[in-house]
Residue frames relative to the residue before (quaternion, step in Angstrom):
aa qw qx qy qz dx dy dz
M 1.0000 0.0000 0.0000 0.0000 0.00 0.00 0.00
K 0.3526 -0.7166 0.5589 0.2230 3.53 -0.98 0.81
S 0.3209 -0.7159 0.5800 0.2194 3.51 -1.06 0.76
K 0.4411 -0.6817 0.5143 0.2761 3.53 -1.07 0.72
S 0.0863 -0.7655 0.6347 0.0608 3.51 -1.00 0.84
E 0.3826 -0.7358 0.5213 0.2012 3.48 -1.00 0.87
A 0.4390 -0.6755 0.5232 0.2778 3.57 -0.95 0.87
K 0.1281 -0.7862 0.6031 0.0419 3.51 -1.07 0.81
L 0.4601 -0.6764 0.5026 0.2794 3.57 -0.91 0.90
S 0.4507 -0.7067 0.4819 0.2555 3.57 -0.87 0.98
S 0.4511 -0.6666 0.5276 0.2717 3.53 -1.18 0.64
G 0.5547 -0.5739 0.4075 0.4437 3.57 1.26 -0.37
N 0.7214 0.2854 -0.2003 0.5984 3.56 1.34 -0.13
V 0.3561 -0.7717 0.4887 0.1973 3.56 -0.28 1.28
F 0.6307 0.5416 -0.3392 0.4403 3.60 1.08 -0.68
K 0.6249 0.5074 -0.3301 0.4930 3.57 1.11 -0.65
D 0.6485 0.5297 -0.3101 0.4503 3.56 0.97 -0.91
L 0.7146 0.4217 -0.2391 0.5043 3.58 1.11 -0.71
E 0.4183 -0.7455 0.4223 0.3015 3.54 1.39 0.13
I 0.2268 0.7629 -0.5517 0.2495 3.54 0.99 0.97
A 0.5234 -0.6134 0.4813 0.3438 3.59 -1.04 0.72
S 0.8420 0.0713 -0.0954 0.5261 3.61 -1.02 0.85
P 0.0061 0.8622 -0.5065 0.0050 3.60 0.71 1.02
E 0.6359 0.5251 -0.3533 0.4416 3.63 0.99 -0.66
E 0.6459 0.4974 -0.3200 0.4828 3.58 1.01 -0.77
A 0.6381 0.5253 -0.3298 0.4561 3.60 0.96 -0.81
L 0.6631 0.4866 -0.3072 0.4786 3.60 0.96 -0.82
A 0.6277 0.5297 -0.3371 0.4602 3.60 0.98 -0.80
K 0.6654 0.4947 -0.3047 0.4686 3.59 0.90 -0.90
A 0.6421 0.5188 -0.3247 0.4615 3.59 1.00 -0.79
K 0.6663 0.4902 -0.3090 0.4694 3.61 0.96 -0.81
L 0.6283 0.5194 -0.3358 0.4719 3.60 1.00 -0.77
T 0.6657 0.5064 -0.2941 0.4625 3.57 0.94 -0.92
S 0.6205 0.5383 -0.3385 0.4589 3.58 1.01 -0.76
R 0.6606 0.4975 -0.3024 0.4740 3.57 0.97 -0.84
I 0.6093 0.5424 -0.3421 0.4663 3.59 1.04 -0.80
A 0.6674 0.5038 -0.2976 0.4607 3.58 0.88 -0.95
E 0.6390 0.5282 -0.3248 0.4552 3.60 0.98 -0.83
I 0.6726 0.4963 -0.2983 0.4608 3.58 0.92 -0.92
I 0.6369 0.5247 -0.3254 0.4618 3.59 0.94 -0.88
A 0.6663 0.4947 -0.2979 0.4719 3.59 0.93 -0.89
S 0.6788 0.4997 -0.3057 0.4428 3.59 0.90 -0.90
K 0.6735 0.4656 -0.2861 0.4977 3.59 1.16 -0.55
G 0.4041 -0.7393 0.4531 0.2914 3.58 1.28 -0.18
L 0.3326 0.7665 -0.4894 0.2497 3.59 1.14 0.59
T 0.4160 -0.6539 0.5623 0.2884 3.54 -1.09 0.69
Q 0.6620 -0.4796 0.3717 0.4400 3.58 -1.24 0.24
A 0.6591 0.5144 -0.3135 0.4502 3.57 0.93 -0.86
A 0.6710 0.4902 -0.3021 0.4672 3.61 0.92 -0.89
A 0.6538 0.5020 -0.3145 0.4707 3.59 0.96 -0.85
A 0.6348 0.5304 -0.3288 0.4556 3.58 0.97 -0.82
R 0.6458 0.5105 -0.3181 0.4703 3.60 0.95 -0.85
L 0.6599 0.5174 -0.2993 0.4553 3.56 0.92 -0.95
L 0.7278 0.4177 -0.2261 0.4947 3.59 0.98 -0.86
R 0.3599 -0.7632 0.4525 0.2886 3.55 1.37 -0.16
I 0.5230 0.5389 -0.4645 0.4694 3.50 0.88 1.11
D 0.5300 -0.6110 0.4534 0.3744 3.58 -1.17 0.34
Q 0.6908 -0.5084 0.3263 0.3973 3.55 -1.26 0.44
P 0.6418 0.5115 -0.3592 0.4444 3.68 0.90 -0.69
K 0.6374 0.5052 -0.3331 0.4770 3.63 1.05 -0.69
H 0.6192 0.5304 -0.3378 0.4702 3.58 1.05 -0.75
S 0.6441 0.5185 -0.3115 0.4682 3.56 0.96 -0.86
A 0.6437 0.5147 -0.3145 0.4710 3.60 0.96 -0.88
L 0.6248 0.5508 -0.3271 0.4463 3.57 0.98 -0.88
L 0.7379 0.4266 -0.2401 0.4647 3.57 0.75 -1.03
R 0.6576 0.4748 -0.3103 0.4959 3.58 1.23 -0.25
G 0.5610 -0.6517 0.3621 0.3598 3.57 1.30 0.15
R 0.4636 0.6324 -0.4736 0.4010 3.57 1.20 0.40
L 0.0306 0.8880 -0.4500 0.0892 3.52 0.34 1.34
S 0.3908 0.7512 -0.4739 0.2417 3.60 1.19 0.04
G 0.7080 0.4464 -0.2667 0.4778 3.61 1.11 -0.53
F 0.6782 0.4618 -0.2737 0.5019 3.58 1.29 0.09
S 0.2900 -0.7444 0.5766 0.1713 3.56 -0.77 1.05
T 0.6433 -0.4940 0.4086 0.4185 3.55 -1.27 0.31
E 0.6291 0.5467 -0.3231 0.4483 3.57 1.00 -0.85
R 0.6677 0.5013 -0.2994 0.4618 3.57 0.92 -0.89
L 0.6401 0.5180 -0.3219 0.4673 3.58 1.00 -0.80
M 0.6389 0.5090 -0.3250 0.4765 3.59 1.04 -0.75
R 0.6223 0.5270 -0.3369 0.4707 3.59 1.05 -0.71
F 0.6139 0.5370 -0.3474 0.4627 3.60 1.00 -0.78
L 0.6502 0.5212 -0.3200 0.4508 3.59 0.94 -0.84
T 0.6654 0.4844 -0.3174 0.4711 3.60 0.94 -0.77
V 0.6160 0.5335 -0.3429 0.4673 3.60 1.04 -0.73
L 0.6954 0.4623 -0.2606 0.4845 3.58 1.07 -0.75
G 0.6394 -0.5883 0.3062 0.3889 3.58 1.27 0.16
S 0.5542 0.5926 -0.4077 0.4189 3.58 1.20 0.30
D 0.3805 -0.6610 0.5874 0.2706 3.52 -1.24 0.52
V 0.1390 -0.7644 0.6252 0.0739 3.56 -1.05 0.80
R 0.0759 -0.7946 0.6022 0.0147 3.55 -0.80 1.04
I 0.1715 -0.7438 0.6370 0.1074 3.52 -1.07 0.79
V 0.0588 -0.8012 0.5952 -0.0181 3.56 -0.62 1.16
I 0.1376 -0.7859 0.6004 0.0538 3.54 -0.83 1.01
H 0.1083 -0.7873 0.6067 0.0183 3.55 -0.79 1.10
H 0.4646 -0.6316 0.5356 0.3135 3.55 -1.14 0.65
R 0.1429 -0.7799 0.6055 0.0687 3.54 -0.96 0.87
P 0.4779 -0.6813 0.4613 0.3076 3.62 -0.72 0.96
R 0.5928 -0.6061 0.4068 0.3402 3.59 -1.02 0.82
A 0.6182 0.5860 -0.3442 0.3948 3.54 0.98 -0.81
R 0.6824 0.4805 -0.2872 0.4701 3.58 1.17 -0.49
G 0.5690 -0.6166 0.3843 0.3851 3.60 1.20 0.09
P 0.7669 -0.3474 0.2429 0.4818 3.56 -1.25 -0.29
G 0.5730 -0.5889 0.4499 0.3500 3.55 -1.24 0.47
H 0.2581 -0.7599 0.5693 0.1784 3.55 -1.27 0.01
L 0.4373 -0.6708 0.5496 0.2382 3.50 -1.37 0.36
A 0.0760 0.7958 -0.5966 0.0706 3.57 -0.90 0.92
V 0.2227 -0.7310 0.6285 0.1450 3.56 -1.18 0.65
I 0.0407 -0.7808 0.6232 -0.0176 3.54 -0.80 1.08
A 0.1757 -0.8016 0.5668 0.0734 3.56 -0.45 1.23
G 0.1655 -0.8087 0.5600 0.0709 3.51 -0.90 0.94
């Protein structure tokens, strides 16, 4: 027998929808990693060459590209982007109290 599942409207953050701890950080790390993968592909780097450039071993590089991000901090991912030739900017905006706590977002340009 199939069980019925109810469709649920997405919040726009799959990690929040899945009730992952720190969903905004998880989404930020996923977006940073996606950009890293795009840059590596556009440069035509092999896994071994990219790993050397990022100063990580090949198994860690493989884990990174497979989305296994528990061993990678946001700071480390940003460093990888700079090593790959991207500029990373952190912009802090004041958020009115009435809107609640601030949030973390990655916007790739």
